[in-house]
Backbone as JSON Lines, residues from 0, in Angstrom:
{"i":0,"aa":"M","n":[49.8,106.92,141.61],"ca":[50.51,106.49,142.55],"c":[49.99,107.02,143.67]}
{"i":1,"aa":"E","n":[49.84,105.85,144.24],"ca":[49.34,105.93,146.05],"c":[50.23,106.55,147.08]}
{"i":2,"aa":"L","n":[50.06,107.55,146.82],"ca":[50.82,108.36,147.5],"c":[50.73,108.02,149.35]}
{"i":3,"aa":"S","n":[49.89,107.57,149.6],"ca":[49.38,107.24,151.09],"c":[50.54,105.92,151.6]}
{"i":4,"aa":"I","n":[51.2,105.42,150.98],"ca":[51.72,104.6,150.72],"c":[53.39,104.69,151.18]}
{"i":5,"aa":"I","n":[53.6,106.0,150.43],"ca":[54.84,106.42,150.61],"c":[54.95,106.93,152.33]}
{"i":6,"aa":"F","n":[53.87,108.23,153.06],"ca":[53.88,108.3,153.69],"c":[53.62,107.32,155.02]}
{"i":7,"aa":"K","n":[53.12,106.5,154.52],"ca":[53.22,105.4,155.5],"c":[54.44,104.63,155.89]}
{"i":8,"aa":"Y","n":[55.19,104.46,155.09],"ca":[56.45,103.79,155.46],"c":[57.19,104.53,155.01]}
{"i":9,"aa":"A","n":[57.32,106.18,155.33],"ca":[58.28,107.24,155.21],"c":[59.07,107.04,156.1]}
{"i":10,"aa":"P","n":[58.58,107.28,157.34],"ca":[59.51,106.4,158.58],"c":[60.65,105.56,158.39]}
{"i":11,"aa":"M","n":[59.98,104.47,157.98],"ca":[61.0,103.1,157.87],"c":[61.91,103.3,156.48]}
{"i":12,"aa":"L","n":[61.63,104.24,155.82],"ca":[62.45,104.37,154.88],"c":[63.36,105.2,155.11]}
{"i":13,"aa":"L","n":[63.21,106.54,155.92],"ca":[64.28,107.22,155.93],"c":[64.78,106.75,157.28]}
{"i":14,"aa":"Q","n":[64.88,105.87,158.35],"ca":[65.44,105.41,158.93],"c":[66.75,104.62,158.3]}
{"i":15,"aa":"G","n":[65.76,103.81,157.03],"ca":[67.45,103.23,156.12],"c":[68.18,104.37,155.53]}
{"i":16,"aa":"L","n":[67.65,105.5,155.04],"ca":[68.13,106.55,154.75],"c":[69.52,107.56,155.43]}
{"i":17,"aa":"Q","n":[69.02,107.26,156.72],"ca":[69.94,107.83,158.3],"c":[71.24,106.83,157.88]}
{"i":18,"aa":"L","n":[70.56,105.44,158.23],"ca":[72.12,104.53,157.76],"c":[72.93,104.4,156.43]}
{"i":19,"aa":"T","n":[72.66,104.52,155.29],"ca":[72.91,104.85,154.47],"c":[73.79,106.06,154.55]}
{"i":20,"aa":"I","n":[73.58,107.05,154.75],"ca":[73.84,108.23,155.07],"c":[75.07,107.88,156.1]}
{"i":21,"aa":"I","n":[75.31,107.53,157.16],"ca":[76.43,107.28,158.15],"c":[77.36,106.58,157.61]}
{"i":22,"aa":"I","n":[77.09,104.96,157.04],"ca":[77.94,104.23,156.55],"c":[78.18,104.97,155.38]}
{"i":23,"aa":"S","n":[78.0,105.92,154.4],"ca":[78.32,106.47,153.35],"c":[79.26,107.54,153.51]}
{"i":24,"aa":"I","n":[79.35,108.04,154.51],"ca":[80.52,108.86,155.41],"c":[81.4,108.03,155.7]}
{"i":25,"aa":"G","n":[81.04,107.08,156.84],"ca":[82.56,106.62,157.38],"c":[83.04,105.67,156.34]}
{"i":26,"aa":"G","n":[82.28,105.06,155.1],"ca":[82.87,104.65,153.67],"c":[83.79,105.28,153.62]}
{"i":27,"aa":"I","n":[83.49,106.9,153.34],"ca":[84.13,107.8,152.55],"c":[85.62,108.08,152.98]}
{"i":28,"aa":"I","n":[85.38,108.29,154.61],"ca":[86.61,108.97,155.52],"c":[87.67,107.67,155.31]}
{"i":29,"aa":"C","n":[86.58,106.35,155.84],"ca":[87.65,105.47,155.92],"c":[88.8,105.06,154.65]}
{"i":30,"aa":"S","n":[88.34,105.36,153.54],"ca":[88.63,104.72,151.95],"c":[89.67,106.17,151.9]}
{"i":31,"aa":"L","n":[89.28,107.1,152.11],"ca":[90.37,108.24,151.78],"c":[91.45,108.15,153.2]}
{"i":32,"aa":"A","n":[91.4,107.77,154.37],"ca":[92.61,107.68,155.06],"c":[92.96,106.52,154.57]}
{"i":33,"aa":"L","n":[92.78,105.04,154.5],"ca":[93.84,104.43,153.92],"c":[93.96,104.26,152.8]}
{"i":34,"aa":"G","n":[93.09,105.45,152.06],"ca":[94.04,105.83,150.34],"c":[94.95,106.79,150.68]}
{"i":35,"aa":"S","n":[95.46,107.87,151.6],"ca":[96.51,108.32,151.93],"c":[97.6,107.36,152.68]}
{"i":36,"aa":"V","n":[97.34,106.68,153.05],"ca":[98.12,105.9,153.65],"c":[99.22,104.83,152.48]}
{"i":37,"aa":"L","n":[98.21,104.94,151.6],"ca":[98.79,103.44,150.02],"c":[99.38,104.81,149.63]}
{"i":38,"aa":"V","n":[99.5,106.04,149.35],"ca":[100.1,106.88,148.98],"c":[101.51,107.07,149.66]}
{"i":39,"aa":"A","n":[101.47,107.33,150.49],"ca":[102.19,107.24,151.71],"c":[103.55,106.19,151.88]}
{"i":40,"aa":"L","n":[102.72,105.04,151.75],"ca":[103.34,104.07,151.48],"c":[104.13,103.42,149.89]}
{"i":41,"aa":"S","n":[103.7,104.18,149.23],"ca":[103.83,103.97,147.54],"c":[105.07,104.48,147.27]}
{"i":42,"aa":"R","n":[105.1,106.15,148.48],"ca":[106.56,106.94,147.92],"c":[107.53,107.11,148.71]}
{"i":43,"aa":"S","n":[107.65,105.74,150.11],"ca":[108.38,105.71,150.58],"c":[109.57,104.77,150.57]}
{"i":44,"aa":"G","n":[110.1,104.37,149.13],"ca":[111.4,103.93,148.56],"c":[111.24,102.47,148.93]}
{"i":45,"aa":"I","n":[110.5,102.11,149.95],"ca":[111.0,100.77,150.51],"c":[110.18,99.82,149.23]}
{"i":46,"aa":"R","n":[111.41,99.08,148.5],"ca":[110.83,98.23,147.35],"c":[109.72,97.0,147.99]}
{"i":47,"aa":"A","n":[110.24,96.33,149.14],"ca":[109.11,95.64,149.57],"c":[107.6,96.15,149.84]}
{"i":48,"aa":"V","n":[107.47,97.25,150.03],"ca":[106.66,97.78,150.99],"c":[105.98,98.41,149.59]}
{"i":49,"aa":"V","n":[106.32,98.92,148.41],"ca":[105.9,99.22,146.97],"c":[105.24,97.91,146.29]}
{"i":50,"aa":"I","n":[105.92,97.51,146.22],"ca":[105.39,96.18,145.66],"c":[103.93,95.55,146.37]}
{"i":51,"aa":"L","n":[104.12,95.85,147.58],"ca":[102.9,95.14,148.45],"c":[101.41,95.67,148.03]}
{"i":52,"aa":"V","n":[102.21,97.29,147.88],"ca":[100.66,98.1,147.64],"c":[100.27,98.2,145.85]}
{"i":53,"aa":"R","n":[101.05,97.76,145.0],"ca":[100.88,97.72,144.1],"c":[100.24,96.64,143.91]}
{"i":54,"aa":"V","n":[100.51,95.23,144.48],"ca":[99.54,93.79,144.38],"c":[98.05,94.18,144.53]}
{"i":55,"aa":"Y","n":[98.29,95.1,145.93],"ca":[97.02,95.3,146.83],"c":[96.2,95.87,145.44]}
{"i":56,"aa":"T","n":[96.71,96.95,145.2],"ca":[95.75,98.0,144.38],"c":[95.24,97.08,143.01]}
{"i":57,"aa":"E","n":[96.17,96.33,142.55],"ca":[95.68,95.63,141.37],"c":[94.77,94.48,141.49]}
{"i":58,"aa":"I","n":[94.86,93.94,142.49],"ca":[94.15,92.86,143.18],"c":[92.35,93.49,143.16]}
{"i":59,"aa":"I","n":[92.25,94.38,144.16],"ca":[91.27,95.5,144.48],"c":[90.84,95.88,143.35]}
{"i":60,"aa":"L","n":[91.78,96.4,142.39],"ca":[91.01,97.04,140.86],"c":[90.18,96.38,140.04]}
{"i":61,"aa":"G","n":[90.79,94.92,139.91],"ca":[90.0,93.97,139.14],"c":[89.12,92.92,140.24]}
{"i":62,"aa":"I","n":[88.71,93.3,141.12],"ca":[87.6,92.72,141.91],"c":[86.36,93.4,141.85]}
{"i":63,"aa":"P","n":[85.24,92.91,141.44],"ca":[83.78,93.88,141.62],"c":[83.7,93.72,143.13]}
{"i":64,"aa":"V","n":[83.13,95.17,143.66],"ca":[82.49,95.48,144.93],"c":[81.76,94.43,145.34]}
{"i":65,"aa":"L","n":[80.93,93.49,144.23],"ca":[79.84,92.69,144.9],"c":[80.72,91.49,145.26]}
{"i":66,"aa":"V","n":[81.58,91.06,144.78],"ca":[82.53,90.17,145.19],"c":[83.12,89.95,146.18]}
{"i":67,"aa":"L","n":[83.74,91.33,146.17],"ca":[84.38,91.68,147.45],"c":[83.46,91.55,148.94]}
{"i":68,"aa":"L","n":[82.78,91.6,148.85],"ca":[81.6,91.69,149.88],"c":[81.41,90.63,149.83]}
{"i":69,"aa":"Y","n":[81.33,89.51,149.09],"ca":[80.63,88.09,149.68],"c":[81.9,87.33,150.07]}
{"i":70,"aa":"L","n":[83.23,87.63,149.31],"ca":[84.48,87.34,150.14],"c":[84.83,87.59,151.52]}
{"i":71,"aa":"I","n":[84.27,88.72,151.97],"ca":[84.4,89.1,153.58],"c":[83.4,88.69,153.99]}
{"i":72,"aa":"Y","n":[82.68,88.53,154.07],"ca":[80.86,88.52,154.76],"c":[81.0,86.79,154.51]}
{"i":73,"aa":"F","n":[80.91,85.91,153.49],"ca":[80.87,84.26,153.16],"c":[82.05,84.03,153.52]}
{"i":74,"aa":"V","n":[83.38,84.24,152.76],"ca":[84.36,83.25,153.06],"c":[85.31,83.3,153.83]}
{"i":75,"aa":"L","n":[85.63,84.55,154.37],"ca":[86.38,85.17,155.64],"c":[85.96,84.12,157.33]}
{"i":76,"aa":"P","n":[84.49,83.84,157.22],"ca":[84.18,83.12,158.35],"c":[84.83,81.74,157.81]}
{"i":77,"aa":"E","n":[85.12,81.44,156.85],"ca":[84.99,79.92,157.0],"c":[86.82,79.74,157.75]}
{"i":78,"aa":"V","n":[87.45,80.71,157.59],"ca":[89.36,80.85,158.46],"c":[89.05,81.06,159.43]}
{"i":79,"aa":"G","n":[87.51,81.66,159.76],"ca":[87.53,81.74,161.16],"c":[87.85,83.68,161.51]}
{"i":80,"aa":"I","n":[87.53,84.47,160.08],"ca":[87.5,85.6,160.4],"c":[86.08,86.23,160.55]}
{"i":81,"aa":"R","n":[85.35,87.14,161.41],"ca":[84.07,87.27,161.02],"c":[83.54,88.46,161.73]}
{"i":82,"aa":"F","n":[82.67,89.18,160.4],"ca":[82.45,90.29,160.88],"c":[80.63,90.6,160.69]}
{"i":83,"aa":"S","n":[80.49,91.54,161.84],"ca":[78.55,91.36,161.76],"c":[78.45,92.39,160.6]}
{"i":84,"aa":"E","n":[77.21,92.6,160.22],"ca":[76.61,93.47,158.66],"c":[77.18,94.4,158.5]}
{"i":85,"aa":"I","n":[77.0,95.74,159.53],"ca":[77.43,96.89,159.78],"c":[78.94,96.88,159.35]}
{"i":86,"aa":"P","n":[79.6,96.08,160.3],"ca":[81.55,96.25,160.13],"c":[82.05,96.02,158.71]}
{"i":87,"aa":"T","n":[80.9,94.67,157.9],"ca":[81.46,94.3,157.06],"c":[81.04,95.0,155.38]}
{"i":88,"aa":"G","n":[79.94,95.39,155.78],"ca":[79.99,96.97,154.63],"c":[80.96,98.02,154.77]}
{"i":89,"aa":"L","n":[81.45,98.45,155.73],"ca":[81.81,99.64,155.8],"c":[83.69,99.06,155.4]}
{"i":90,"aa":"L","n":[84.27,98.01,155.56],"ca":[85.24,97.36,155.55],"c":[85.25,97.07,153.57]}
{"i":91,"aa":"T","n":[84.21,96.72,153.53],"ca":[83.8,96.36,152.01],"c":[84.39,97.53,151.06]}
{"i":92,"aa":"L","n":[83.46,98.31,151.55],"ca":[83.65,99.41,151.27],"c":[84.93,100.92,151.05]}
{"i":93,"aa":"T","n":[85.87,100.44,152.14],"ca":[87.02,100.9,152.32],"c":[88.16,100.34,151.71]}
{"i":94,"aa":"L","n":[88.19,98.79,151.59],"ca":[88.94,98.06,150.6],"c":[88.75,98.48,149.22]}
{"i":95,"aa":"Y","n":[87.81,98.65,149.05],"ca":[87.47,98.68,147.47],"c":[87.55,99.77,146.97]}
{"i":96,"aa":"Y","n":[87.55,100.9,147.9],"ca":[87.22,102.82,147.3],"c":[88.69,103.27,147.8]}
{"i":97,"aa":"S","n":[89.54,102.41,148.67],"ca":[90.97,103.35,149.25],"c":[91.79,103.35,147.57]}
{"i":98,"aa":"P","n":[91.68,102.15,147.1],"ca":[93.14,102.69,145.7],"c":[92.45,103.49,144.85]}
{"i":99,"aa":"Y","n":[91.19,103.68,144.61],"ca":[90.78,104.75,143.83],"c":[91.43,106.13,144.36]}
{"i":100,"aa":"M","n":[90.96,106.67,145.96],"ca":[91.35,107.31,146.3],"c":[92.81,107.92,146.26]}
{"i":101,"aa":"A","n":[93.27,106.94,146.66],"ca":[94.84,106.62,146.55],"c":[95.41,107.81,144.92]}
{"i":102,"aa":"E","n":[95.04,106.79,144.19],"ca":[95.22,106.79,142.57],"c":[94.94,109.2,142.35]}
{"i":103,"aa":"I","n":[94.11,108.89,143.12],"ca":[93.35,110.89,142.97],"c":[94.47,111.8,143.75]}
{"i":104,"aa":"I","n":[94.8,111.19,144.81],"ca":[95.19,111.36,145.31],"c":[96.77,111.71,144.69]}
{"i":105,"aa":"R","n":[97.26,110.81,144.42],"ca":[98.96,110.77,144.26],"c":[99.06,111.68,142.43]}
{"i":106,"aa":"G","n":[97.96,110.94,141.5],"ca":[97.63,111.57,140.4],"c":[97.86,113.77,140.3]}
{"i":107,"aa":"A","n":[97.05,114.33,141.96],"ca":[96.59,115.54,142.16],"c":[98.34,116.16,142.8]}
{"i":108,"aa":"I","n":[99.07,114.81,143.39],"ca":[100.54,115.19,143.57],"c":[101.31,115.66,142.56]}
{"i":109,"aa":"N","n":[101.01,114.46,141.83],"ca":[102.87,114.73,141.06],"c":[102.12,115.75,140.0]}
{"i":110,"aa":"A","n":[100.74,116.33,139.96],"ca":[100.63,117.47,139.05],"c":[101.04,118.86,139.17]}
{"i":111,"aa":"I","n":[101.41,118.5,140.98],"ca":[102.19,119.63,140.82],"c":[103.69,120.12,140.56]}
{"i":112,"aa":"P","n":[103.71,121.25,140.08],"ca":[104.9,121.19,139.67],"c":[106.3,121.05,140.4]}
{"i":113,"aa":"T","n":[107.47,120.19,140.01],"ca":[108.19,120.15,140.95],"c":[108.93,121.38,141.6]}
{"i":114,"aa":"G","n":[109.22,122.67,140.24],"ca":[109.94,123.71,140.28],"c":[109.76,124.51,141.68]}
{"i":115,"aa":"Q","n":[108.06,124.39,142.18],"ca":[107.4,125.3,143.04],"c":[108.01,124.71,144.58]}
{"i":116,"aa":"V","n":[108.11,123.38,144.22],"ca":[108.98,122.64,145.66],"c":[110.43,123.23,145.53]}
{"i":117,"aa":"E","n":[110.91,122.94,144.96],"ca":[112.49,123.27,144.96],"c":[112.34,124.53,145.33]}
{"i":118,"aa":"A","n":[111.8,126.02,144.63],"ca":[111.98,127.06,144.85],"c":[111.81,127.4,146.06]}
{"i":119,"aa":"A","n":[110.68,126.74,146.95],"ca":[110.3,126.73,148.08],"c":[111.43,126.52,149.24]}
{"i":120,"aa":"R","n":[111.99,125.38,148.66],"ca":[113.57,125.23,149.13],"c":[114.54,125.74,149.39]}
{"i":121,"aa":"T","n":[114.75,126.67,148.49],"ca":[115.82,127.59,148.07],"c":[115.21,128.59,148.36]}
{"i":122,"aa":"V","n":[114.35,129.24,149.26],"ca":[114.11,130.33,150.05],"c":[114.09,130.21,151.17]}
{"i":123,"aa":"G","n":[114.52,128.73,152.07],"ca":[114.01,128.22,153.22],"c":[113.02,127.7,153.99]}
{"i":124,"aa":"M","n":[111.9,127.84,152.99],"ca":[111.16,126.7,153.54],"c":[111.25,125.64,154.47]}
{"i":125,"aa":"S","n":[110.44,125.01,155.42],"ca":[110.69,123.79,155.87],"c":[109.63,123.09,155.05]}
{"i":126,"aa":"N","n":[109.62,121.51,155.05],"ca":[108.85,120.71,154.39],"c":[107.5,120.74,154.96]}
{"i":127,"aa":"F","n":[106.96,121.23,156.19],"ca":[106.08,121.48,156.54],"c":[105.13,122.61,155.98]}
{"i":128,"aa":"Q","n":[106.1,123.91,155.84],"ca":[105.48,125.11,155.25],"c":[105.16,124.3,153.59]}
{"i":129,"aa":"I","n":[105.88,124.14,153.12],"ca":[105.81,123.1,151.64],"c":[104.6,122.56,151.48]}
{"i":130,"aa":"A","n":[104.7,121.87,152.41],"ca":[103.14,120.95,152.62],"c":[101.96,121.64,152.51]}
{"i":131,"aa":"K","n":[102.16,122.55,153.6],"ca":[100.92,123.45,153.83],"c":[100.87,124.96,152.66]}
{"i":132,"aa":"R","n":[101.6,125.34,152.47],"ca":[101.62,126.59,151.42],"c":[101.93,126.02,150.47]}
{"i":133,"aa":"I","n":[102.06,125.23,149.84],"ca":[102.1,124.5,148.23],"c":[101.58,123.67,147.93]}
{"i":134,"aa":"M","n":[101.59,122.52,148.54],"ca":[101.61,121.06,148.01],"c":[99.84,121.15,148.48]}
{"i":135,"aa":"V","n":[99.04,121.05,149.5],"ca":[97.74,120.38,149.9],"c":[97.41,121.69,148.98]}
{"i":136,"aa":"P","n":[97.22,122.99,149.14],"ca":[96.1,123.76,148.72],"c":[96.19,123.4,146.91]}
{"i":137,"aa":"Q","n":[96.93,122.99,146.3],"ca":[96.99,122.63,144.99],"c":[96.25,121.3,144.87]}
{"i":138,"aa":"A","n":[96.82,120.37,145.32],"ca":[96.12,119.36,145.19],"c":[94.96,118.68,145.6]}
{"i":139,"aa":"L","n":[94.14,119.95,146.51],"ca":[93.32,120.15,147.23],"c":[92.16,120.0,146.23]}
{"i":140,"aa":"G","n":[92.97,121.44,145.23],"ca":[92.0,122.01,144.34],"c":[91.7,120.67,142.85]}
{"i":141,"aa":"L","n":[92.87,120.51,142.24],"ca":[93.07,119.15,141.62],"c":[92.52,117.87,141.94]}
{"i":142,"aa":"A","n":[92.5,117.08,143.52],"ca":[91.79,116.0,143.44],"c":[89.96,116.29,143.7]}
{"i":143,"aa":"I","n":[89.56,117.0,144.54],"ca":[88.35,117.44,144.5],"c":[86.82,116.82,143.49]}
{"i":144,"aa":"P","n":[87.4,117.63,142.19],"ca":[86.21,116.87,141.26],"c":[86.34,115.22,141.14]}
{"i":145,"aa":"P","n":[87.66,114.71,140.87],"ca":[87.46,113.39,140.62],"c":[87.12,112.12,141.96]}
{"i":146,"aa":"L","n":[87.59,112.64,143.34],"ca":[87.08,112.32,144.37],"c":[85.63,112.83,144.55]}
{"i":147,"aa":"T","n":[84.52,113.78,143.81],"ca":[83.52,114.0,144.27],"c":[82.8,112.69,143.35]}
{"i":148,"aa":"G","n":[83.26,112.45,142.23],"ca":[82.44,111.19,141.71],"c":[82.77,110.09,141.79]}
{"i":149,"aa":"I","n":[84.05,109.37,142.41],"ca":[83.79,108.42,143.48],"c":[83.35,108.3,144.76]}
{"i":150,"aa":"C","n":[83.26,109.52,145.2],"ca":[82.44,109.53,146.58],"c":[80.98,109.28,146.4]}
{"i":151,"aa":"I","n":[80.31,109.71,144.84],"ca":[78.95,109.48,144.6],"c":[78.88,108.23,144.28]}
{"i":152,"aa":"G","n":[80.04,107.33,143.44],"ca":[80.37,105.93,143.48],"c":[79.9,105.05,144.51]}
{"i":153,"aa":"L","n":[80.55,105.58,145.56],"ca":[80.35,104.44,146.82],"c":[79.17,104.6,147.46]}
{"i":154,"aa":"V","n":[78.64,106.08,147.56],"ca":[77.08,105.77,148.08],"c":[76.3,104.61,147.14]}
{"i":155,"aa":"K","n":[76.59,105.38,145.93],"ca":[75.36,104.47,144.94],"c":[75.81,102.62,145.63]}
{"i":156,"aa":"D","n":[77.32,102.34,145.69],"ca":[77.71,101.16,146.03],"c":[77.18,100.7,147.36]}
{"i":157,"aa":"S","n":[76.57,101.64,148.04],"ca":[76.66,101.39,149.57],"c":[74.67,100.58,149.45]}
{"i":158,"aa":"A","n":[74.34,100.95,148.3],"ca":[72.92,99.96,148.42],"c":[73.04,98.7,148.27]}
{"i":159,"aa":"L","n":[74.22,97.6,148.13],"ca":[74.79,96.56,148.07],"c":[74.87,96.06,149.04]}
{"i":160,"aa":"L","n":[74.74,96.69,150.15],"ca":[74.74,96.24,151.52],"c":[73.83,95.51,152.14]}
{"i":161,"aa":"S","n":[72.41,95.74,150.95],"ca":[71.27,94.8,151.72],"c":[71.36,93.62,151.4]}
{"i":162,"aa":"I","n":[72.11,92.98,150.48],"ca":[72.28,91.99,150.41],"c":[72.55,90.76,151.59]}
{"i":163,"aa":"I","n":[73.39,91.52,152.65],"ca":[73.61,90.91,153.56],"c":[72.79,91.44,154.68]}
{"i":164,"aa":"S","n":[71.78,92.07,154.54],"ca":[70.63,92.62,155.43],"c":[71.59,93.42,155.95]}
{"i":165,"aa":"V","n":[72.17,94.52,155.52],"ca":[72.57,95.8,156.43],"c":[71.0,96.83,155.93]}
{"i":166,"aa":"H","n":[70.56,97.34,157.29],"ca":[69.4,97.8,156.84],"c":[69.08,99.12,156.44]}
{"i":167,"aa":"E","n":[69.85,99.35,155.99],"ca":[69.86,100.61,154.82],"c":[68.66,101.04,154.07]}
{"i":168,"aa":"L","n":[68.85,101.98,153.23],"ca":[68.0,102.54,151.75],"c":[67.37,101.34,151.23]}
{"i":169,"aa":"A","n":[68.1,100.72,150.47],"ca":[67.56,100.1,149.89],"c":[66.89,98.55,150.18]}
{"i":170,"aa":"Y","n":[67.5,98.27,151.41],"ca":[67.23,97.18,152.29],"c":[65.55,97.12,152.69]}
{"i":171,"aa":"Q","n":[65.57,98.23,153.13],"ca":[64.46,98.28,153.98],"c":[62.99,99.02,153.06]}
{"i":172,"aa":"T","n":[63.62,99.67,152.0],"ca":[62.78,99.8,150.56],"c":[62.13,98.6,150.08]}
{"i":173,"aa":"K","n":[62.89,97.24,150.18],"ca":[62.46,95.49,149.59],"c":[61.3,95.35,150.54]}
{"i":174,"aa":"Q","n":[61.74,95.3,151.85],"ca":[60.81,95.13,152.86],"c":[59.49,95.61,152.65]}
{"i":175,"aa":"A","n":[59.37,96.78,152.88],"ca":[58.28,97.95,152.37],"c":[57.61,97.41,151.26]}
{"i":176,"aa":"V","n":[57.91,97.12,149.82],"ca":[57.55,96.56,148.71],"c":[57.26,95.22,148.72]}
{"i":177,"aa":"A","n":[57.47,94.09,150.14],"ca":[57.49,93.27,150.14],"c":[55.9,92.52,150.75]}
{"i":178,"aa":"R","n":[55.59,94.16,151.41],"ca":[54.26,93.99,152.39],"c":[53.28,94.77,151.68]}
{"i":179,"aa":"T","n":[53.89,95.79,150.73],"ca":[52.4,96.85,150.28],"c":[52.47,96.28,148.7]}
{"i":180,"aa":"F","n":[53.24,95.09,148.3],"ca":[53.46,94.82,146.39],"c":[52.99,96.28,145.92]}
{"i":181,"aa":"A","n":[53.82,97.53,145.89],"ca":[53.8,98.79,145.38],"c":[55.21,99.45,144.77]}
{"i":182,"aa":"P","n":[56.02,98.52,143.93],"ca":[57.32,98.77,144.26],"c":[57.25,100.52,143.19]}
{"i":183,"aa":"F","n":[56.2,100.87,142.24],"ca":[56.67,102.04,141.77],"c":[56.88,102.93,142.46]}
{"i":184,"aa":"E","n":[56.09,103.13,143.69],"ca":[55.97,104.11,144.32],"c":[57.14,104.33,145.2]}
{"i":185,"aa":"L","n":[56.93,103.44,146.11],"ca":[58.06,103.24,147.18],"c":[59.92,103.19,146.26]}
{"i":186,"aa":"W","n":[60.24,102.44,144.89],"ca":[61.24,102.68,144.15],"c":[61.53,104.0,143.91]}
{"i":187,"aa":"A","n":[60.53,104.67,143.44],"ca":[60.66,106.03,143.03],"c":[61.02,106.97,144.12]}
{"i":188,"aa":"F","n":[60.4,106.7,145.13],"ca":[60.49,107.74,146.38],"c":[62.43,107.55,146.53]}
{"i":189,"aa":"V","n":[62.63,106.39,146.39],"ca":[63.85,106.06,146.91],"c":[65.19,106.19,145.49]}
{"i":190,"aa":"A","n":[64.51,106.5,144.33],"ca":[65.34,106.89,143.45],"c":[65.27,108.93,143.67]}
{"i":191,"aa":"F","n":[64.39,109.01,144.43],"ca":[64.1,110.72,144.67],"c":[64.95,110.79,145.78]}
{"i":192,"aa":"C","n":[65.24,110.08,146.94],"ca":[66.22,110.26,148.08],"c":[67.78,110.15,147.59]}
{"i":193,"aa":"Y","n":[68.4,109.01,146.67],"ca":[69.47,108.98,146.44],"c":[69.63,110.42,145.26]}
{"i":194,"aa":"W","n":[69.02,110.66,144.49],"ca":[69.23,112.17,143.64],"c":[69.06,112.94,144.71]}
{"i":195,"aa":"A","n":[68.24,113.49,145.79],"ca":[68.22,114.85,146.39],"c":[69.76,114.79,147.14]}
{"i":196,"aa":"I","n":[70.33,113.83,148.06],"ca":[71.39,113.45,148.54],"c":[73.12,113.51,148.04]}
{"i":197,"aa":"L","n":[72.88,113.11,146.42],"ca":[73.78,113.16,145.38],"c":[73.78,114.77,144.88]}
{"i":198,"aa":"S","n":[73.25,115.16,144.51],"ca":[72.75,116.49,143.93],"c":[73.03,117.37,145.03]}
{"i":199,"aa":"F","n":[73.12,117.26,146.43],"ca":[73.7,118.34,147.11],"c":[74.8,117.87,147.56]}
{"i":200,"aa":"W","n":[75.45,116.53,147.65],"ca":[77.0,116.17,147.74],"c":[77.76,117.11,146.62]}
{"i":201,"aa":"E","n":[77.42,117.11,145.44],"ca":[78.01,117.33,144.22],"c":[78.24,118.83,144.26]}
{"i":202,"aa":"V","n":[77.19,120.02,144.57],"ca":[76.61,121.12,144.52],"c":[77.76,121.65,145.76]}
{"i":203,"aa":"S","n":[77.56,120.97,147.01],"ca":[78.82,121.2,148.02],"c":[79.92,121.04,147.55]}
{"i":204,"aa":"M","n":[80.06,119.98,147.26],"ca":[81.91,120.04,146.77],"c":[82.31,120.99,146.03]}
{"i":205,"aa":"R","n":[81.67,121.19,144.71],"ca":[81.68,122.37,143.85],"c":[81.93,124.1,144.91]}
{"i":206,"aa":"K","n":[81.16,123.6,145.52],"ca":[81.56,125.21,146.61],"c":[83.18,125.14,147.39]}
{"i":207,"aa":"V","n":[83.07,123.68,147.75],"ca":[84.49,123.53,148.81],"c":[85.67,123.88,147.62]}
{"i":208,"aa":"E","n":[85.56,123.1,146.16],"ca":[86.41,123.6,145.23],"c":[86.53,124.83,144.76]}
{"i":209,"aa":"K","n":[85.55,125.7,144.65],"ca":[85.68,126.83,144.52],"c":[86.41,127.93,145.33]}
{"i":210,"aa":"R","n":[86.59,127.12,146.68],"ca":[87.1,128.02,147.67],"c":[88.79,127.79,147.89]}
{"i":211,"aa":"V","n":[88.67,126.34,147.67],"ca":[89.99,125.99,147.98],"c":[90.64,126.43,146.72]}
{"i":212,"aa":"T","n":[90.31,126.93,145.41],"ca":[91.19,127.4,144.65],"c":[91.1,128.65,143.99]}
{"i":213,"aa":"R","n":[90.59,129.45,144.87],"ca":[90.82,131.0,145.28],"c":[92.02,131.56,144.48]}
{"i":214,"aa":"Y","n":[92.98,130.85,144.98],"ca":[94.39,131.21,144.67],"c":[95.02,131.5,143.23]}
{"i":215,"aa":"R","n":[94.28,130.79,142.23],"ca":[93.62,131.02,141.09],"c":[93.42,132.43,140.18]}
{"i":216,"aa":"E","n":[92.57,132.56,141.07],"ca":[91.82,133.9,140.74],"c":[92.79,135.18,140.81]}
{"i":217,"aa":"I","n":[93.38,134.71,141.93],"ca":[94.43,136.13,142.65],"c":[95.34,136.0,141.59]}
{"i":218,"aa":"G","n":[96.33,134.59,140.6],"ca":[96.85,134.3,139.99],"c":[96.69,135.21,138.9]}
């Protein structure tokens, strides 16, 4: 292994890594926000809205993320809707992962015993107090583990954006390999970068989960 190649192209790769992190964080925030909106709409009680949310969810869950990326980047311009590379990538990750986020949030909320909510209302707690003291703490504890896995998948799928020339880590690596003809060294370094990032994310989320579920130890 020629480490000199890694050192030579490290600034280029780290620049791609920075963009990967930015896009991934943006995708996580946006998909989580849209997922929360989908949950709210599905619980609105308005039949037409509930059906639309269900149809959207079924369509997205049945499409590979790569196909969705192609549809947004190559097909939408045919009907006059055009996005540049980075917004396309962010939109793709948001649309694809928001239904998964919504399912996790919905499952966490539904897992909270209804008796607790009814008891809280009996003692005169407002809806805001119920959400703050009962719903949110328990839902967070239940949602964090599956959300961690979904976010890991989102970070990995961000590498697909190299196909549409988003200059993230995978794209920069392909450019470096084309110049050096040293795929082993460079892709091994990239694999280590992804592993380091995702390991840090997983450990961090475990600490967050432990912190938000301290009430279980008290009980």
